[in-house]
N, C-alpha and C positions, 0 to 999 in steps of 0.2 A: 614584719621577718626581718630580722636583721640581716647585711650582709654576710656576718659570720655565721649565723644560723644557717642560710643557704648553701653554704659551702658544705661537699660531700668530698672526703679523702679521697681520690682515685688507684693512691697507693694499695700494691698487694701488700700480704702478711711480710713476704721475707725484706721487700723495701721498704717498707714502716720499720722494721726493727734496726737497718740500717740506719733510717733517718734518726730513730731514736738514740742510736748509740755512737753514731758519727756524728749528727747534728746537734745534736741537743734538741728535738724536735720530740714536745711532749702532749700527745692527743689532749690530755684534758684543759691544756692552755694554752693550746695555740692559737687559739679565739681570743684570748689577751694579748697576746705577745703582739697580734696582726692590729687589733683594736689601740693598743700602746702605739704602733708605729703611725697607725694612721691618722690619731690624733696629733703627734707631731707635727709629720708633712704638715698636715691642715690649718697648722700655727706660724711656720716658716715664711717670713717676707717674700711677695712676690711668686712663688712655687703651685703653683696648678698639675700638681703629680696626679697619677693612677692611682688610688687607693682600694681599688676593688681587691678581694682575698688573694685570688689567683695570681694577683701579679705581685701582690707583696712577700707573698709566698716563695718566691724565688730568689728576692732579696734576701728575704730570712734565715733562707735554706743556704744559701750561700757565703755567707757569713755566719753560719753554725748558730742561727737565733741569738747572735749579740746582738743586742740593739743599737748600742754604739755605732758599730763596724757597721751592721748593715745602715743605717741613719746615715753614715759618711756614705757608705756604697751607693746609694739614690741622690746626694747631693752631686757626686761626681760624674754618676750617669747624667741628670740634669746638667751639670755645665756643660760636661764636654759637649753635649748634644747643644749647648746656646753656644759653646765659643767655637767651635771649629765647626764654622758655616761649609768650608771647603766637603767634607765629609756627609754632613747630616742634612743639609738644604733639601729638600723636596726626595727624602730617603725612600726609596720603594723600589722593589724591583724590576719593572720594567725600564726605570733608569738606567739601569748596569742588564739589561740584558743580555749583550755581547757577554759581557764576564762568563753569566751563567752558562750562553750557549758554549762557550770554548772548554766546558768541563774545566776551570782553576778550582772550583771548591763544591764538593759534592758530599752530602750526608750517605752512609751506605747504608744504613736499615739496619745494623747487627751491633751489638755489644761485646767488649772485649771480655778477658775472663772473668774480671773484677766488674760488670756491669754497666760501666761509663758508654756512652753511646760514640761510636766512631765516625769522624770525618777527614775523606780524604783531601790533600789540597796539590795540585801541582803546578807550582813554578812556571816549569816549564812549559805550559798551554798558554802565558804570559804571550800577550802580543802588544807588545811594547811600540808597535809602530800603528796599531790602531784605538788603544787604552791604555790610560796612565796607570799610575798607582794608587791614586787616589779610587779609580774604579774598582779596584781589587780590595781595599779596603773597606767600602762600600758595600760588595758583593758579599766578604766576611760578616758585619754586621746584621746586615739582615737576617743572612744564613743560621746565625749564633740568636738572634733574637729570636727565631721562629723555631729552630729544634728547642730551645731552654723552655717553651709552652710545655710539653711535654715533662710533668712531676717527676717521674721516674729518671728524668735526664738529672734533672735538679738535685736529685737524692746521691747517684752515682756519677754524676761528673761528664763529663767529655774528653776523648781521646784522639789524636789527630795525626793522621799519617801524612806526611810529607813525602811524597816523591817527587825526586829531583830528575827523571828522565827529559832529557830534553831540555834540562839549565845550560845556557850558555855564558861564557863569558860573557859576550854583549849583554846578557839577560842581567848577570853584575854588575856593568860597568850604568844599567839604567835604576839599580836599585840604591836609591839614597839613606843616609843612617835617618832624616827623618820618618820615611816609610818605618823604619827597624822601631823607630822610638814611639810611634803613634800606635804600633799593632802591638807592642811589649805593653804600653798602657792600658791602652783596651783591655785585653787580656785579665792583666793584675788588678787593675783598682776599677774597672766600671764597667764590665761585661758582668751582670748576674750570672756568673758560669765556674764550675768548678772544672780547672782543665787540670786532670787525672795525669796523664802523660800523652807525650809528644817521641812519634818513632821516625825516623830520620831515614829512607831508604832511598837506594839509588845516587847517592849522593857523587858529586864532580870530583876531579883531584883538586878543583879549585875551592870545595868547599869549608876549609878554612878561614879563607877571605870571605865568604857568607855570613856563617857564624860570627866572625868577628865584627861584624854590622849590627848583630843583636843583644850579642853578649852582655856588653857596659850598661845594657837596660832591663837586666834582668833576674831577676831577685836569685838569693839562693835554692829556695825552695822549689822555684820550675825546671831551675839550672839539674836539680837532681832528679826530673821525671822527666830528661830527655834520653833518649836510647840510639843508638846511630847503627845501623845494621846494613848497609854498602848494599850489598847483592844477598846477604843471608840469608833469606826468606825462614831458614830454622828459626832463627832467635825472634825472630817476629812473633814467630807462631808460638812461641811459651807466653806470649798476650795476648795474641788472638786466637782464637782457633780456626785453622788453616780450613775445615769445613765451611768456613763462614764468608772467608775471605777471596775474593776474586782469582782467577789465573795469573794474571800477572805478578800477583804476588805470593804464586807457590799453592794458591789456593785451587777449593774446586769448585766453585761458583761460576757464574761466566762472567765475565767481564761487565760493569756498569758501561752506560756508553754515554757520553761528554751532555748529552740535551734532558737526563734523566732529571736532574734537580730540577734544571731549567723549566720543563714540565709543570710543576709540582709548585713551586715558589713562584711564578706568573700569576698563578691563579688568589694570589694574598695581597696584592696593588690599596685595594680598601681597608685591608686591616688595616697597613701600615699610614694611610691616610687618615685612619681613627686615632692613631696614637699621636699623632700630628698636630692633636687638638691640645696636647700637653704638653706643659714646659716649665722654663725658668723665665721671670721676666727681665729685660734688664733694667737697672732702676738707680737713679740720679738719690741718694739718699742725702735728705737737707734739712734742718729745721724752720719750721713755720707753722700758719697757721691751716686748721685742717679743712677751712673753705677753700684757701689757694689750693692743698694738694687737692681736694677733688676735682675742682677744675685742671689742674695738670695732669689727671690720671688716676689717683686713687690713695688712701691712706694704707702705710704697711700696718701689719701686725707690733705691739708695743710700743706704741709713737712714733715708730717712724714712718717720715715722711716721705712719700717715692715719686719720683716723676718715670711713669713708663714710657720708657721709649719706643719700645717695640715688643712684641712676642714671641720667645725664641721657641719655636714649637720643638717638640718631639721627634 
């Protein structure tokens, strides 16, 4: 039995309807779309990508089943994981346990009024004396990687609530343009995730300076999805049912604790280690004889001879 035949779509009727209407997903041709993408990835020189159906579907949905855009997103994904070694080397939850324990990032386990999964981020929880901007990026990469496994989230997307309570001028001084650039690129060009809205709450008077770091790297499409609420949670409630929100945002649910997500995500180190077996090879592409290339490391597809310097893992 093929990989496509084994796949059983878990989407309920409503989510499937949204996938069909908004993402161009067609259940009758889904397996063909996956197979086409898989075959193309398998032919790409130096790439050892995951090609199982559930993995490829998150990228297809992120780019509305456009084969060209999906293929480019996967290349971006593996190229970034190869080239940005500061972030992606040994990327697994235990390595940034301290960030998760701080409560910096927490999926709330709820959905907004349009069905998007809600993730809470608290920049004021960043203890810059203990961990760096890179650790914050790593924690976000791990969190988004994990929650986008859920196919309903692939369809409806992700909504961020960014709570600036406790964020000071000292935090701002430790926030670099490089951090802003990296985060914006990951969300817009690397993550197989649909970022549907960003809700800014409790922003300080200095927020103009904070936003100024990120704005140059944001595409207009995402800029249009940013909402500023200050402490007026009633405007936030227009997007997210207050019965689902914690008390700290004018809701009726008990506030989440800082370690809630930490307790969950630390169970998945092995899964991230398995992901690390996939990646994009660094190759010096030269001309030469096949026998020479075999001794150097291998022959790439389409007659390109590659010297494989190292395997950059996923």
